[in-house]
C-alpha positions, 0 to 999 in steps of 0.5 A: 550936368555939373554934378555929373561932370564932377563925378567923372573926376573921382578916379585915380589918375592911372585909370584915366589914361591908356595907350595902345595895350601892347598891340604894336608890341604883339605885332612886332614880337609875332612878326619877328618869330619867323626871323628867330626860327630862321636864325635857329635853323641857320645856326644848326645847319652851320654848326653841323656843316662847319662846326670849326668855322661856326665856333671860330667866328663867335670866339674871335676877340674884339676890343674897345680901348679908351686911353688906358682902359680896355675891354676885350671879349669874344664876339659871343660874349659881346652879343650875350652881355652887350647887345642883349642889354637892349633886349632887357631894356625893351622888357623893362619898358614894356613892364613899365608901360603895363604898370602905367597904362595897361591892364596892370594899372589896376593893381589887383590885376598884377597879382595873377601875372605875378603869382603865375610868373613866379610859379611858372619859374619855380615849378619847372626849376623844381622839376629840373632839380628833381631830375638832376638830384645828386648830379653836379648839373643841378646848379643849372636849374635856372635854364628851365625857367623863362619863356621865350616871348617872341617865339611863343607869341609868333607861334600863337599867331600861326593859329590865327583867330582860334586864339583870343587876343586877350590870351596873347596879352595874358601870356605877355604879362606873365612873360614880363614877370618871367623875364624880370625874375630870370634877370634877377636870377642871372644877377644873383645866382650866376654871378661869381663875385661882386666888387662892391666899389664898382657896384656902388659906382653903377648905382651912383650913375643910375641915380644920375640917370634918374635925376636927368629923367626927372628934370626932363633933360632931353639931350640923348647923348647924356642918357647914352653916356650914362647908360654906357657908364653904368654898363661898364661899371656893372661889368667891372663889378661882376654883376651881369651888365644886362641888368642895365637895360632892365633898370633903364627900362623900368625907370622910363615913364609911360603916359598918353600925350596930353591934348593941351600938349598936342595943341601946342604941337599944332601951333608949331607945325602951323608956324613952320607951314607959314615960315618953312625955315630949318630953325622952325623945322627943328622946333616942330620936330622937337615938339612932336617928339617931346609930346610922346612919353620917354617909354614910347620913344625908347620902344619905337627906337629899340624894339624893332632892332631887338626883335629883328636883329639882336635876338636873332643874332643871339640865336645864331651865335648860341643855338648851334649844336653839333648833332650826331647819333652818338650825341643824341643817344647820350643827350636824350638820356642825360639828366640835363636834357631831360630836366630842361625838357620835362620842366618846360613841357610839364612844369609850365602848363601845370604851374599856370593851371594851378595858380589860375585856379588857386588865385581865383578860389582864394580871391573868391572870384575877384581875381581871375584870368582874363581868359577861359580854361582852355586858353589858360591851358594853351598859354601854359603849353606855349609858355613851355617854349624857353629859348632866349633867356634859357640859352643866356643862362645855359651859357653862364651855367654850363660849358662843353657837352653839358651846354650842348645838352641844355641847348638841345633840351630847350630846343626840343621843349620848344617843338613839343610845346608848340605841338601840345598848344596846337592840340589844345586849340584844335580840340577846343575848336571841336566844341559847340560855339557856346562852350568854345566861347566859355573855354576861350573867353571865360567870365571876363570882367574887363577894365573899362577904358570909357569914362563915364559909361554910356548913359541912355538919358544923356548920350546920343544912341542909334540902334536898340537902347538896351543892345548888349553891344555898344560902339562909341565914337569920339568924333569931329564933324570937320575931321575927314577921317570921321567922314570916312568912318561914317559908312562903316558905322552904318554897316555895323548897325545892321547887327540888331544887337548893337547900338552906336553912340556919338560923343563930341571931340572937336579938334579946334586947333586943326578944325576951326569949324568943328566946335560950332558944328558940334554945338549945332548938332546939340541944338538940333538934338534939343529939337529931337533931330540929332542924328539927322543933323549928324548925318548932314554935317558929315555929308557936308564937311567942307560947308560948316559956316554959321550960315551953312548950319542955319541952312541945314536947320531949315532943311530939317524943318527945325525952329530956325529962330530957336536954333540960331539963338542957341548957336549965337548964345552957345547954349550947348557949349557945356554939353560939348565940353563934357564930351571933350572931358570924357575923351580926356578921361578915356585917353582919346586924343584924336578922331575918330576914336572908337570904344567897343563895350567900353574897351578902347579899339586900337588899329584900323577903323575899317569895317573888317577891323571893327567887326572883328572887335565887335565879334570878340566883344560878343564872344566875351559876353557869351563866355561871361553869360555861360560862366554865370549859369 
């Protein structure tokens, strides 16, 4: 046992932890798409009903004055250069979280999103340049590069279960690279001149911000002050100040809360429960907050605001175009509109398909998309929705009629890209189940979140030993939620191709009887009756004293004397500790935590949610089996 335990530690640190892999992020992005579409529609109606009123609102000036220092901009500029800094902060945070905890923590998996993201910008830009060759408008090639993550994910959500979850994650990882590179283009290409003194001040302020983060200073006003100072310095230097958000986001580390830290928090909460004073309330609140990573705290604070308020407000301020027959006839023959439209609708899917095939071939299959060919094509077509960053760059590259033409091209591309994506997935749905699974899921080699893998010689398994589908639960016999999950686990076992595995995670700081109950189940296992004891313990979660446990042993007809001796001498304490170590290595800190075929299950653990996770795992297996034939 000791040797096996030691072998579990032979892993790199970034493979041991993983928090929710973008699930909350995806939900927020998808949900906000409706608000964004409504804002675009409102902007178009407003700009056509009252064009003068529309422009007068956004061109109104607003000043901030501090002593002799004064910054004056129109409202649209404050939104584009100011509030959108928070949008790029969220982009930077998500990029850092993916690198620390997501699929990109396996560094070779960064190759495909990086290449696909860059190619997905380069090829559309080249198409735009080809259409605009010989025209002054060629300098606006940056408009035709970046995918609008919120709109793309939101429209994918409308297709429902036809789109595999991993297609959404694949698109998001590429969009992160896309957004980062687009911001570099804004800072380098669409910056007229740079004041090196102010740029140096901005870099010095950023160094102070990093030092504060490394010293784990927790006073929020320090970071707010430094962030504002960095933004002001970049604004004065001539570099687009939205870079501030990206820099801060990338510097915020992401990590799972350590179990030891969570136990300390439990002590603080218990102390407050015993002495409910304001001082102890502050202490408990600070302890709970500090157990989360800076990345998680910033995401929670800013992501809903950027998705539901800032980006829709940006769309309302920038998407308004005065449309009439004369303008439309001219615009749809203009190189700017055609360049943007063709670049997005053709360039994005071509880029993704080419790079996916090329990287797979050059790596001899070691690096491949986490989805099938149809899903890659669907990701490419939906990536043709370029809105938020496209308008941001268009505002810097063009003005007047040219700006309106660029906006029309981006809006038209979004409509055509959505239609093409719907066609791709509808055609895929017509395939036979096996071919559809291959087309959507592909031959997937997923990163395993579970450490170590299930071992039939060691683990407690219910169901067929060699079943292709495995559901693992880290549980605590005193945890009421584990009791609620027990009927769900039994219902899952109705699937003949599934096995269920229990691993111990007694949360002794909140469930004092859980450790001894876990050892009791192992004492029963030593006599061949683990599952019978498991069922009794979960059925009697309020009665887990030593006397109760011995009574259950007698009820099961065990050798009570041997059972009692095992409990008294804690014979199985090491066995339970190994399961707890497995939980730590796998990033499981609470109960119940489920894994499906080695992949962490996030979200609800009701029957419908777990069955959906099992169905997706089965589809992945079918796709892999089909791809290997």
